[in-house]
Each structure stands twice: as structure tokens, then as C-alpha cells.
N, C-alpha and C positions, 0 to 999 in steps of 0.2 A: 647482448652486448650492443652498446650504442657506438656507431662508427662516426657519425657526423654530429656537428654541434649547430643546429639551426638557430637562427636569430628570431624566427617567427614560425609558429606551428598553426596551421589552419585545418580544421576538421569540417568537412561539408557533410551534412546529415540530412535525413528526410525520408529514408525508406526502411523497411523491415522493423526491427525493434527500436529504431531511432526515428520513428515517424511522429514527431511533435514539432511545435513551432510553426513558422510560416504564416500564411494568411488565416488559418483556422485557430490560431492560438494567441493569447495576449499575455501569457505568463512566461517569464524567463527562467523559472526555477529548474526546469529540466535541462535547459542549456547550461545553466550555472553548474548543475550536478555533473553533466558530461565534461565540462571544462575542468572541474576539480578532479574527476577521475583520470583525465589525461595528464594533468599536472602532477598527480600523485602516483603515476606509474613507477614501478621499481627502477631506480637508476636515472630517472628523468630529472631529479632535483639538481643535477649538475649541468643540465642543458641551458644555454643562454636564454632561450625563449621562455623557459619556465622561470628562471631566476628573475627575468625582467617583466614577467607577467604578459608576455606577448603570445598568448595562446588564445585563438579566436575560434568561435563556433559559428558557422554560416548555414542557413537553410537552403536546401536544394530548390526551394520555391523561386529563388531569384537567379537560377542558372539554366532553366530549361526554356527552350524555344525562343520566342521573341523577347523574353525577359532576360536573356543572357547578358545583355549590356549592363543591366542593373547589378548583377553579381560582379561583373568586372569593375564597376565603379566602387563597390564595397572593397574588393580586393586591392584596387589601386590606393584607396584611402589607408588601408592597413599596411601595404608593402612599400608604397612610395609617398608617404605623408608629405614630405617636403616638396615634392614635385607637383602635387595636386592639392595644395593647401586651401585653395578656394573651391574645391569640389565638395559638394554635400550630397552623398549618394541618396540620402533619405528624400531630399527635395526632388532629385531626378526620378526616384521611384514613385513619389506622390504624383508628379506630373504625368508619368506613364499611366498610372491608375486612373487619374481624373480626366486628363485630356484625351488620351488615346484609347483607353478602355471604357471611358464614360461611366465609371463606377462611382458610387457614393461610399467610399472606404477611406477613412482617415487614419494615416499611419501614426498620428500622435496618440490615438486611442486604441489601435488594433494592430496585431501582427508582431511576430518575433522573427527577425531575419538575420541578425548578427549579434553576437555577445562575446565580450563586451563591445559596446558601440565605439568604433574608432573616432 
């Protein structure tokens, strides 16, 4: 029985049987599948988040340790779009990787961290 009617559903994944995406993956298909599974749960078709397509899948890779602020940026963009209209979490994420980690890793070509992208 569903008691609440959330406007947004967010699933954070990345461990156990849900260990896909993140820095080691460039394919969104498993995130798409997980999102569809969530949206097609029995009784969920009447949830506002599902009706409006506001179901998001986020990788644990942007929530651990020093990267925690990146995950918060993605969450802010999903939850408070109007308040953070000028925020681009992917740009912040790329700067963290390039400037502070000094890695040659381009988010335009690699990584799956949020689906669908807000």
C-alpha cells in the first residue's frame, strides 16, 4: 500500500547487484532499465513522480567522500530546479576531476552518474 504521493523519486545505486554506472561505465541502458522497473512497480502508476516522469537514478560514485558536494549539486538540480537554474552539476563535476584530481577524464565522453539528466 502506498501511503505518500512523492513528487520526485530518487534511487541512489552502486553496490551489490546494482553496481553499474559511475566512472567505469559509459552506457545508460542499465540505469534506464532500473528507472523503468521502479516506474512500473505495482500501484506506482498513480504516484505523481511517476506520472510526471520525475524518477531519477543517481550513482553512488558522486556521493562518497570528497565527491559528496557533486552529488548534492545533482540533487539540487533535480529537487530545486528554479532556485539553482544557473547551476550545471556536470560542469562542477568536470572541474573537480580536472582541476582538483588532475585526471584526464572527460564527462562528455565517459561516465554515467544521473539518469535522466536534469
